[in-house]
TORKOL-4160 file (C-alpha; in steps of 0.2 Angstrom, whole numbers, padded with zeros to 4 digits, m for minus):
246
<pt num="1" X="0001" Y="0001" Z="0000"/>
<pt num="2" X="0012" Y="0011" Z="0004"/>
<pt num="3" X="0024" Y="0007" Z="m0012"/>
<pt num="4" X="0008" Y="0012" Z="m0022"/>
<pt num="5" X="0006" Y="0028" Z="m0013"/>
<pt num="6" X="0024" Y="0033" Z="m0015"/>
<pt num="7" X="0022" Y="0028" Z="m0033"/>
<pt num="8" X="0006" Y="0039" Z="m0036"/>
<pt num="9" X="0013" Y="0054" Z="m0028"/>
<pt num="10" X="0028" Y="0051" Z="m0041"/>
<pt num="11" X="0018" Y="0051" Z="m0055"/>
<pt num="12" X="0007" Y="0066" Z="m0049"/>
<pt num="13" X="0024" Y="0077" Z="m0046"/>
<pt num="14" X="0029" Y="0071" Z="m0064"/>
<pt num="15" X="0013" Y="0078" Z="m0071"/>
<pt num="16" X="0013" Y="0095" Z="m0062"/>
<pt num="17" X="0031" Y="0098" Z="m0068"/>
<pt num="18" X="0026" Y="0092" Z="m0086"/>
<pt num="19" X="0011" Y="0104" Z="m0086"/>
<pt num="20" X="0020" Y="0118" Z="m0077"/>
<pt num="21" X="0017" Y="0131" Z="m0092"/>
<pt num="22" X="m0001" Y="0125" Z="m0097"/>
<pt num="23" X="m0008" Y="0143" Z="m0087"/>
<pt num="24" X="0003" Y="0153" Z="m0096"/>
<pt num="25" X="m0001" Y="0143" Z="m0114"/>
<pt num="26" X="m0020" Y="0144" Z="m0108"/>
<pt num="27" X="m0020" Y="0163" Z="m0107"/>
<pt num="28" X="m0009" Y="0169" Z="m0121"/>
<pt num="29" X="m0021" Y="0155" Z="m0131"/>
<pt num="30" X="m0034" Y="0165" Z="m0126"/>
<pt num="31" X="m0028" Y="0181" Z="m0131"/>
<pt num="32" X="m0021" Y="0175" Z="m0149"/>
<pt num="33" X="m0039" Y="0167" Z="m0153"/>
<pt num="34" X="m0048" Y="0183" Z="m0146"/>
<pt num="35" X="m0036" Y="0194" Z="m0160"/>
<pt num="36" X="m0040" Y="0180" Z="m0172"/>
<pt num="37" X="m0058" Y="0183" Z="m0173"/>
<pt num="38" X="m0053" Y="0201" Z="m0179"/>
<pt num="39" X="m0043" Y="0193" Z="m0194"/>
<pt num="40" X="m0057" Y="0181" Z="m0198"/>
<pt num="41" X="m0068" Y="0196" Z="m0201"/>
<pt num="42" X="m0056" Y="0204" Z="m0213"/>
<pt num="43" X="m0054" Y="0187" Z="m0222"/>
<pt num="44" X="m0071" Y="0183" Z="m0221"/>
<pt num="45" X="m0077" Y="0200" Z="m0226"/>
<pt num="46" X="m0065" Y="0204" Z="m0240"/>
<pt num="47" X="m0060" Y="0185" Z="m0249"/>
<pt num="48" X="m0076" Y="0178" Z="m0259"/>
<pt num="49" X="m0066" Y="0168" Z="m0269"/>
<pt num="50" X="m0069" Y="0150" Z="m0271"/>
<pt num="51" X="m0062" Y="0132" Z="m0277"/>
<pt num="52" X="m0071" Y="0117" Z="m0281"/>
<pt num="53" X="m0063" Y="0101" Z="m0276"/>
<pt num="54" X="m0070" Y="0085" Z="m0277"/>
<pt num="55" X="m0086" Y="0093" Z="m0284"/>
<pt num="56" X="m0087" Y="0103" Z="m0269"/>
<pt num="57" X="m0085" Y="0120" Z="m0268"/>
<pt num="58" X="m0075" Y="0127" Z="m0255"/>
<pt num="59" X="m0071" Y="0148" Z="m0251"/>
<pt num="60" X="m0053" Y="0151" Z="m0250"/>
<pt num="61" X="m0055" Y="0163" Z="m0235"/>
<pt num="62" X="m0057" Y="0146" Z="m0224"/>
<pt num="63" X="m0040" Y="0140" Z="m0230"/>
<pt num="64" X="m0033" Y="0158" Z="m0224"/>
<pt num="65" X="m0043" Y="0158" Z="m0209"/>
<pt num="66" X="m0034" Y="0142" Z="m0203"/>
<pt num="67" X="m0017" Y="0147" Z="m0208"/>
<pt num="68" X="m0019" Y="0165" Z="m0200"/>
<pt num="69" X="m0025" Y="0156" Z="m0184"/>
<pt num="70" X="m0010" Y="0142" Z="m0184"/>
<pt num="71" X="0003" Y="0155" Z="m0188"/>
<pt num="72" X="m0002" Y="0164" Z="m0172"/>
<pt num="73" X="m0003" Y="0150" Z="m0160"/>
<pt num="74" X="0013" Y="0144" Z="m0168"/>
<pt num="75" X="0023" Y="0159" Z="m0162"/>
<pt num="76" X="0016" Y="0154" Z="m0145"/>
<pt num="77" X="0023" Y="0136" Z="m0147"/>
<pt num="78" X="0040" Y="0145" Z="m0156"/>
<pt num="79" X="0042" Y="0160" Z="m0140"/>
<pt num="80" X="0041" Y="0143" Z="m0127"/>
<pt num="81" X="0052" Y="0132" Z="m0139"/>
<pt num="82" X="0065" Y="0148" Z="m0138"/>
<pt num="83" X="0063" Y="0150" Z="m0119"/>
<pt num="84" X="0066" Y="0132" Z="m0116"/>
<pt num="85" X="0082" Y="0131" Z="m0127"/>
<pt num="86" X="0088" Y="0145" Z="m0120"/>
<pt num="87" X="0086" Y="0138" Z="m0100"/>
<pt num="88" X="0094" Y="0122" Z="m0108"/>
<pt num="89" X="0111" Y="0118" Z="m0100"/>
<pt num="90" X="0116" Y="0113" Z="m0117"/>
<pt num="91" X="0126" Y="0125" Z="m0128"/>
<pt num="92" X="0120" Y="0119" Z="m0144"/>
<pt num="93" X="0103" Y="0120" Z="m0137"/>
<pt num="94" X="0105" Y="0137" Z="m0131"/>
<pt num="95" X="0113" Y="0143" Z="m0149"/>
<pt num="96" X="0097" Y="0138" Z="m0157"/>
<pt num="97" X="0086" Y="0149" Z="m0145"/>
<pt num="98" X="0089" Y="0164" Z="m0157"/>
<pt num="99" X="0081" Y="0155" Z="m0173"/>
<pt num="100" X="0067" Y="0151" Z="m0166"/>
<pt num="101" X="0064" Y="0168" Z="m0157"/>
<pt num="102" X="0066" Y="0174" Z="m0175"/>
<pt num="103" X="0053" Y="0162" Z="m0182"/>
<pt num="104" X="0041" Y="0167" Z="m0168"/>
<pt num="105" X="0042" Y="0186" Z="m0174"/>
<pt num="106" X="0040" Y="0181" Z="m0195"/>
<pt num="107" X="0025" Y="0167" Z="m0193"/>
<pt num="108" X="0015" Y="0183" Z="m0184"/>
<pt num="109" X="0016" Y="0194" Z="m0200"/>
<pt num="110" X="0000" Y="0185" Z="m0208"/>
<pt num="111" X="m0010" Y="0188" Z="m0191"/>
<pt num="112" X="m0005" Y="0205" Z="m0188"/>
<pt num="113" X="m0010" Y="0209" Z="m0206"/>
<pt num="114" X="m0026" Y="0201" Z="m0206"/>
<pt num="115" X="m0032" Y="0208" Z="m0189"/>
<pt num="116" X="m0025" Y="0224" Z="m0192"/>
<pt num="117" X="m0036" Y="0225" Z="m0207"/>
<pt num="118" X="m0051" Y="0222" Z="m0199"/>
<pt num="119" X="m0047" Y="0235" Z="m0187"/>
<pt num="120" X="m0044" Y="0247" Z="m0202"/>
<pt num="121" X="m0059" Y="0242" Z="m0211"/>
<pt num="122" X="m0071" Y="0246" Z="m0196"/>
<pt num="123" X="m0064" Y="0264" Z="m0193"/>
<pt num="124" X="m0065" Y="0266" Z="m0212"/>
<pt num="125" X="m0084" Y="0260" Z="m0213"/>
<pt num="126" X="m0087" Y="0272" Z="m0196"/>
<pt num="127" X="m0080" Y="0286" Z="m0206"/>
<pt num="128" X="m0091" Y="0282" Z="m0224"/>
<pt num="129" X="m0105" Y="0281" Z="m0211"/>
<pt num="130" X="m0102" Y="0299" Z="m0205"/>
<pt num="131" X="m0099" Y="0307" Z="m0221"/>
<pt num="132" X="m0113" Y="0300" Z="m0232"/>
<pt num="133" X="m0130" Y="0309" Z="m0231"/>
<pt num="134" X="m0121" Y="0322" Z="m0221"/>
<pt num="135" X="m0122" Y="0341" Z="m0224"/>
<pt num="136" X="m0102" Y="0340" Z="m0228"/>
<pt num="137" X="m0106" Y="0328" Z="m0243"/>
<pt num="138" X="m0121" Y="0338" Z="m0252"/>
<pt num="139" X="m0109" Y="0355" Z="m0250"/>
<pt num="140" X="m0095" Y="0343" Z="m0259"/>
<pt num="141" X="m0107" Y="0339" Z="m0270"/>
<pt num="142" X="m0111" Y="0356" Z="m0276"/>
<pt num="143" X="m0094" Y="0363" Z="m0276"/>
<pt num="144" X="m0091" Y="0348" Z="m0287"/>
<pt num="145" X="m0106" Y="0354" Z="m0299"/>
<pt num="146" X="m0096" Y="0373" Z="m0301"/>
<pt num="147" X="m0110" Y="0380" Z="m0287"/>
<pt num="148" X="m0102" Y="0391" Z="m0273"/>
<pt num="149" X="m0114" Y="0396" Z="m0260"/>
<pt num="150" X="m0110" Y="0415" Z="m0262"/>
<pt num="151" X="m0114" Y="0412" Z="m0282"/>
<pt num="152" X="m0099" Y="0415" Z="m0287"/>
<pt num="153" X="m0088" Y="0403" Z="m0298"/>
<pt num="154" X="m0078" Y="0389" Z="m0291"/>
<pt num="155" X="m0059" Y="0387" Z="m0292"/>
<pt num="156" X="m0055" Y="0371" Z="m0304"/>
<pt num="157" X="m0042" Y="0367" Z="m0290"/>
<pt num="158" X="m0058" Y="0367" Z="m0276"/>
<pt num="159" X="m0068" Y="0358" Z="m0287"/>
<pt num="160" X="m0056" Y="0342" Z="m0290"/>
<pt num="161" X="m0053" Y="0343" Z="m0272"/>
<pt num="162" X="m0071" Y="0340" Z="m0269"/>
<pt num="163" X="m0074" Y="0327" Z="m0280"/>
<pt num="164" X="m0059" Y="0319" Z="m0272"/>
<pt num="165" X="m0068" Y="0320" Z="m0254"/>
<pt num="166" X="m0085" Y="0312" Z="m0261"/>
<pt num="167" X="m0075" Y="0298" Z="m0266"/>
<pt num="168" X="m0078" Y="0295" Z="m0246"/>
<pt num="169" X="m0097" Y="0293" Z="m0251"/>
<pt num="170" X="m0095" Y="0275" Z="m0257"/>
<pt num="171" X="m0095" Y="0262" Z="m0245"/>
<pt num="172" X="m0078" Y="0254" Z="m0246"/>
<pt num="173" X="m0075" Y="0235" Z="m0250"/>
<pt num="174" X="m0059" Y="0233" Z="m0245"/>
<pt num="175" X="m0050" Y="0237" Z="m0231"/>
<pt num="176" X="m0035" Y="0252" Z="m0235"/>
<pt num="177" X="m0019" Y="0249" Z="m0225"/>
<pt num="178" X="m0018" Y="0258" Z="m0210"/>
<pt num="179" X="0000" Y="0259" Z="m0201"/>
<pt num="180" X="m0008" Y="0264" Z="m0183"/>
<pt num="181" X="m0022" Y="0248" Z="m0183"/>
<pt num="182" X="m0007" Y="0236" Z="m0191"/>
<pt num="183" X="0006" Y="0243" Z="m0177"/>
<pt num="184" X="m0008" Y="0241" Z="m0161"/>
<pt num="185" X="m0012" Y="0223" Z="m0168"/>
<pt num="186" X="0007" Y="0221" Z="m0169"/>
<pt num="187" X="0009" Y="0228" Z="m0151"/>
<pt num="188" X="m0003" Y="0215" Z="m0144"/>
<pt num="189" X="0002" Y="0199" Z="m0151"/>
<pt num="190" X="0021" Y="0205" Z="m0148"/>
<pt num="191" X="0016" Y="0206" Z="m0129"/>
<pt num="192" X="0006" Y="0191" Z="m0128"/>
<pt num="193" X="0023" Y="0180" Z="m0137"/>
<pt num="194" X="0033" Y="0189" Z="m0124"/>
<pt num="195" X="0022" Y="0185" Z="m0110"/>
<pt num="196" X="0029" Y="0166" Z="m0114"/>
<pt num="197" X="0046" Y="0170" Z="m0117"/>
<pt num="198" X="0048" Y="0179" Z="m0101"/>
<pt num="199" X="0035" Y="0169" Z="m0089"/>
<pt num="200" X="0042" Y="0152" Z="m0097"/>
<pt num="201" X="0046" Y="0142" Z="m0081"/>
<pt num="202" X="0059" Y="0129" Z="m0086"/>
<pt num="203" X="0059" Y="0113" Z="m0081"/>
<pt num="204" X="0071" Y="0108" Z="m0067"/>
<pt num="205" X="0089" Y="0100" Z="m0069"/>
<pt num="206" X="0090" Y="0083" Z="m0062"/>
<pt num="207" X="0104" Y="0077" Z="m0052"/>
<pt num="208" X="0110" Y="0067" Z="m0066"/>
<pt num="209" X="0109" Y="0079" Z="m0079"/>
<pt num="210" X="0118" Y="0092" Z="m0068"/>
<pt num="211" X="0132" Y="0081" Z="m0064"/>
<pt num="212" X="0134" Y="0078" Z="m0083"/>
<pt num="213" X="0136" Y="0096" Z="m0086"/>
<pt num="214" X="0148" Y="0100" Z="m0074"/>
<pt num="215" X="0157" Y="0087" Z="m0082"/>
<pt num="216" X="0156" Y="0094" Z="m0099"/>
<pt num="217" X="0160" Y="0111" Z="m0093"/>
<pt num="218" X="0177" Y="0105" Z="m0083"/>
<pt num="219" X="0181" Y="0096" Z="m0100"/>
<pt num="220" X="0177" Y="0110" Z="m0111"/>
<pt num="221" X="0188" Y="0120" Z="m0097"/>
<pt num="222" X="0202" Y="0107" Z="m0098"/>
<pt num="223" X="0203" Y="0107" Z="m0115"/>
<pt num="224" X="0205" Y="0126" Z="m0117"/>
<pt num="225" X="0217" Y="0127" Z="m0104"/>
<pt num="226" X="0227" Y="0113" Z="m0113"/>
<pt num="227" X="0226" Y="0125" Z="m0129"/>
<pt num="228" X="0232" Y="0140" Z="m0120"/>
<pt num="229" X="0246" Y="0131" Z="m0113"/>
<pt num="230" X="0251" Y="0125" Z="m0130"/>
<pt num="231" X="0252" Y="0143" Z="m0138"/>
<pt num="232" X="0262" Y="0150" Z="m0124"/>
<pt num="233" X="0272" Y="0135" Z="m0127"/>
<pt num="234" X="0275" Y="0139" Z="m0144"/>
<pt num="235" X="0276" Y="0157" Z="m0142"/>
<pt num="236" X="0289" Y="0153" Z="m0130"/>
<pt num="237" X="0298" Y="0141" Z="m0141"/>
<pt num="238" X="0298" Y="0155" Z="m0156"/>
<pt num="239" X="0306" Y="0166" Z="m0143"/>
<pt num="240" X="0322" Y="0156" Z="m0137"/>
<pt num="241" X="0323" Y="0151" Z="m0158"/>
<pt num="242" X="0324" Y="0169" Z="m0163"/>
<pt num="243" X="0336" Y="0174" Z="m0146"/>
<pt num="244" X="0350" Y="0160" Z="m0152"/>
<pt num="245" X="0347" Y="0164" Z="m0171"/>
<pt num="246" X="0352" Y="0182" Z="m0165"/>
């Protein structure tokens, strides 16, 4: 009975250790999916193209939705991998941490673009609703026709500017790139990814791993010492040879 309890305790301890970063991934995953909802709105609202596969018509927007979501979640996994590699005692693993972090940033490009477009589109729709049917639109229509409130002629430049403003009266079909909206989404997803990197809890080092790491460090230090001594001996030999030759 006691052996069974000890076995269960060890298993529970291993499970707790393996799930030590689960709350971190759960919380950051909720943030990523929440931001992805904006991306889905942009994709489904703009991409109406379809493709026929095996007699079934499929919207390409669904493929973009899946790709954007997968990239957003992959950035979290890669950030966690970078944190784990950075905390790994093995030098070859630590050297790979920067590559994982760089790839985590790269895969965020698509989610940031799509979600930024959704925010930009909502702002553009709000601007269109405010302008459409307003007194400003009526005034611009009159100026574009060459009609001035004071009865005088309208300059061609003024008419061109009024015609340009009247373009806002047309409902936008696609979002125009908005640097501020894109920067805001990039900040959100970037901070979310940074939370994984900084909040990562490394796996505790076992006594066997610690012993192996210390032995490897000692061997590496001994190797460096031997190489340094060889260089010193070689330099001293060269100096003695030069003195004898002189």
